[in-house]
C-alpha positions in Angstrom: 21.8 -12.9 -9.7 19.7 -14.6 -7.1 16.2 -13.5 -6.2 17.5 -12.7 -2.7 19.8 -10.0 -4.2 16.8 -8.4 -6.0 14.9 -6.8 -3.1 11.5 -5.1 -3.2 10.5 -2.2 -0.9 6.8 -1.3 -0.4 6.1 2.1 1.2 2.6 2.8 2.6 0.9 4.9 5.2 -1.2 2.6 7.5 -1.4 -0.9 8.6 -3.6 -2.9 6.1 -2.4 -0.7 3.1 0.1 -3.5 2.3 -2.5 -6.3 2.2 -5.5 -5.1 0.2 -3.8 -3.8 -3.0 -0.5 -5.5 -3.0 -0.7 -8.5 -0.6 -0.6 -11.1 -3.3 2.3 -9.5 -5.1 4.3 -9.2 -1.9 3.6 -12.8 -1.0 4.5 -14.0 -4.5 7.9 -12.3 -4.5 8.6 -13.3 -0.9 7.8 -16.9 -1.9 10.1 -16.7 -4.9 13.0 -15.7 -2.6 13.1 -12.0 -3.0 13.8 -9.9 0.1 10.6 -8.0 0.7 10.6 -5.0 3.1 7.8 -2.8 4.2 7.8 0.8 5.4 4.6 2.0 7.2 4.6 5.6 8.2 1.9 5.5 10.9 0.3 3.0 13.2 -3.2 3.9 12.0 -4.2 5.5 15.3 -7.4 7.0 14.1 -8.7 4.1 12.1 -11.9 2.2 12.7 -12.5 -0.2 15.5 -14.7 -2.9 14.2 -15.2 -4.5 17.6 -14.8 -2.6 20.9 -13.4 -5.7 22.5 -10.3 -5.5 20.2 -9.1 -2.0 21.0 -9.9 1.5 22.4 -9.0 4.8 20.8 -6.1 4.9 23.2 -4.7 1.5 22.4 -5.6 1.3 18.7 -2.1 2.3 17.5 -0.5 -0.5 19.4 -3.1 -3.0 18.4 -2.8 -2.1 14.7 1.0 -2.4 14.9 0.5 -6.0 16.1 -2.0 -6.6 13.3 0.5 -5.2 10.8 3.3 -7.5 12.0 0.9 -10.5 11.9 -0.1 -9.6 8.3 3.6 -9.2 7.3 4.3 -12.7 8.6 1.4 -14.1 6.6 2.8 -12.5 3.4 6.4 -13.5 4.1 7.6 -9.9 4.5 11.0 -10.1 6.1 11.3 -6.5 7.5 8.8 -4.0 8.8 10.0 -0.4 9.3 7.7 2.0 11.2 8.4 5.8 10.9 6.5 6.7 14.0 4.3 9.5 12.6 0.6 9.7 13.6 -2.3 8.8 11.4 -3.7 12.1 10.0 -7.3 10.8 9.6 -9.5 11.4 6.6 -9.4 14.7 4.7 -11.2 17.5 6.6 -11.3 15.7 10.0 -10.0 17.3 13.2 -7.1 14.8 13.3 -5.6 16.7 10.3 -4.6 19.5 12.7 -2.7 17.3 15.2 0.9 18.5 15.0 2.0 14.8 15.2 0.0 13.9 12.1 2.0 12.6 9.2 0.7 15.3 6.8 2.2 17.9 9.2 5.7 16.4 9.2 8.3 18.4 7.4 8.7 17.0 3.8 12.5 17.1 3.9 12.5 15.1 7.1 10.3 12.3 5.7 12.2 12.3 2.4 15.5 11.9 4.2 14.1 9.0 6.2 13.0 7.3 3.1 16.2 8.1 1.2 18.2 6.5 4.0 16.1 3.4 3.9 16.4 3.0 0.1 20.1 3.4 0.2 20.4 1.0 3.1 18.2 -1.8 1.6 19.1 -1.1 -2.0 15.8 -2.4 -3.5 15.5 -3.1 -7.2 11.8 -2.3 -7.0 10.0 0.4 -5.0 6.2 0.4 -4.6 3.9 3.0 -3.2 0.4 4.5 -3.8 -0.5 6.3 -7.0 -0.5 10.1 -6.6 -4.3 10.3 -5.8 -3.8 7.9 -2.9 -6.4 5.4 -4.1 -9.4 7.2 -2.5 -7.9 10.6 -1.6 -6.7 9.9 2.0 -4.2 12.7 2.7 -1.6 10.3 4.2 -1.8 8.1 1.0 -1.2 11.2 -1.1 1.7 12.4 1.0 3.5 9.1 1.1 3.2 8.7 -2.7 4.8 12.1 -3.2 7.5 11.6 -0.6 8.4 8.2 -1.8 8.6 9.4 -5.4 11.0 12.2 -4.3 13.1 9.8 -2.2 13.3 7.3 -5.1 15.1 10.0 -7.2 17.0 11.6 -4.3 18.5 8.2 -3.4 20.7 8.2 -6.5 21.8 11.8 -6.1 25.0 12.0 -4.0 24.4 15.7 -3.4 21.1 15.0 -1.6 21.3 13.9 2.0 25.0 12.8 1.8 24.8 11.7 5.5 22.2 9.2 4.5 24.7 6.8 2.9 26.2 6.2 -0.5 23.9 7.0 -3.5 21.9 4.1 -4.9 19.4 4.0 -7.8 16.6 1.4 -7.7 15.6 0.1 -11.1 11.9 0.8 -11.1 9.3 2.8 -9.2 5.7 1.4 -9.3 2.5 2.9 -8.2 -0.2 0.5 -7.0 -3.6 1.3 -8.3 -7.1 -0.1 -8.1 -8.6 0.5 -11.6 -12.0 2.0 -12.1 -13.1 -1.2 -13.7 -12.4 -3.1 -10.5 -14.8 -0.9 -8.6 -17.3 -1.1 -11.5 -17.2 -4.9 -11.5 -17.6 -4.9 -7.7 -20.5 -2.5 -7.9 -22.3 -4.7 -10.5 -21.8 -7.8 -8.3 -23.2 -6.0 -5.3 -26.1 -4.5 -7.2 -27.0 -8.0 -8.5 -27.4 -9.1 -4.9 -29.4 -6.1 -3.8 -26.6 -4.7 -1.7 -26.0 -1.0 -0.9 -23.6 0.4 -3.5 -23.4 4.0 -2.3 -19.8 3.8 -1.3 -18.8 2.5 -4.7 -21.0 5.1 -6.4 -19.0 7.9 -4.8 -15.7 6.2 -5.9 -16.9 5.9 -9.4 -18.1 9.5 -9.6 -14.6 10.7 -8.6 -12.0 8.2 -9.9 -8.5 9.1 -8.8 -6.6 7.1 -11.4 -6.5 6.8 -15.1 -6.8 3.1 -16.0 -4.8 3.7 -19.2 -1.7 4.2 -17.0 -1.7 0.6 -15.8 1.4 -1.1 -17.0 1.4 -4.4 -15.0 -1.2 -6.9 -13.9 -0.2 -9.5 -11.4 -2.3 -12.7 -11.3 -2.0 -13.6 -7.6 -4.6 -16.3 -7.4 -2.0 -18.7 -6.2 -1.3 -16.5 -3.2 -4.9 -15.8 -2.3 -4.7 -17.7 0.9 -1.7 -15.7 2.2 -3.4 -12.5 1.1 -6.7 -13.5 2.8 -4.8 -14.4 6.0 -3.1 -11.0 5.9 -6.3 -9.1 5.4 -7.9 -11.0 8.2 -5.0 -10.2 10.5 -6.3 -6.6 10.5 -9.2 -7.5 12.7 -9.9 -3.9 13.9 -10.4 -2.8 10.3 -11.9 -5.8 8.6 -15.1 -6.1 10.5 -18.6 -7.0 9.4 -19.3 -3.5 8.0 -16.2 -3.5 5.8 -17.0 -3.1 2.1 -15.3 -6.4 1.3 -17.4 -8.2 3.9 -20.6 -7.4 2.1 -20.0 -10.0 -0.7 -19.6 -13.8 -0.5 -16.0 -14.7 0.4 -15.4 -16.7 -2.8 -16.4 -13.6 -4.9 -14.1 -11.3 -2.8 -11.2 -13.7 -3.3 -11.9 -13.8 -7.0 -11.9 -10.0 -7.2 -8.7 -9.8 -5.1 -6.8 -12.3 -7.3 -5.6 -9.5 -9.6 -3.4 -6.6 -8.6 -2.6 -3.6 -10.8 0.4 -1.4 -11.0 1.6 1.6 -13.0 5.4 2.0 -13.7 6.3 5.6 -12.7 10.0 5.4 -13.5 11.5 4.9 -15.9 8.6 6.0 -18.1 6.9 3.3 -20.2 5.9 4.0 -23.7 3.7 1.3 -25.0 4.8 -2.4 -24.8 1.5 -3.8 -23.4 0.8 -5.0 -19.9 3.6 -6.8 -18.0 2.9 -9.7 -15.6 6.1 -9.4 -13.6 7.4 -6.2 -11.9 11.0 -7.5 -12.2 10.5 -8.2 -15.9 
């Protein structure tokens, strides 16, 4: 079996989700010849605008789609699929109430979309957020839940029969940034006298149990591709971004490791893998 016949599908909520936590892994597998596809459910319409010369609130969705496609090229992602929902914004913000917001979409509709994509692309590996969404963003939580449901629905011929023949991917992985990553980053920032309040809040309310990590990818060899992809998201990666507050060489070092938890089939011991296809 060639790598090209062992596809990988990443499913996330906003432009830039693909780059920060999984960019090195996606670049690695694309470079090895795997077909890598990306589903993005929104265009990030209510994200930040780091520089007013780059976008307005009215144009941000279109601009971020362009940034997403540039990042995908940097990582070697062959296909980008947008689901056309609207960014729901952070939890508790007025954007949550927008009827077009992703979190207000009917669950069955979204799961059917994803089931159809999985059956069409037939990926061996599916990646999405861990159930807590990394830092609790409602769109991250929703896409984790819907992708998990679609992963299992894709192999059930009784579910969405009009979405194509049943297909079962081999593995479902959640991408996760472990607490120890944030703790290390906080220590590095504190040593430089930098404001650590954002990380303090993350460490007070961790969303993921580090013990559930089953795979650690060393992506140092793909740091350049990952860095180029992150920098393609110019509206989001401005001077006030958390990762801009540290020296670039340190940020690259911290980003050279990516962590995953195998959600299906369940893993019982066996140590930490260094290859999602292993």
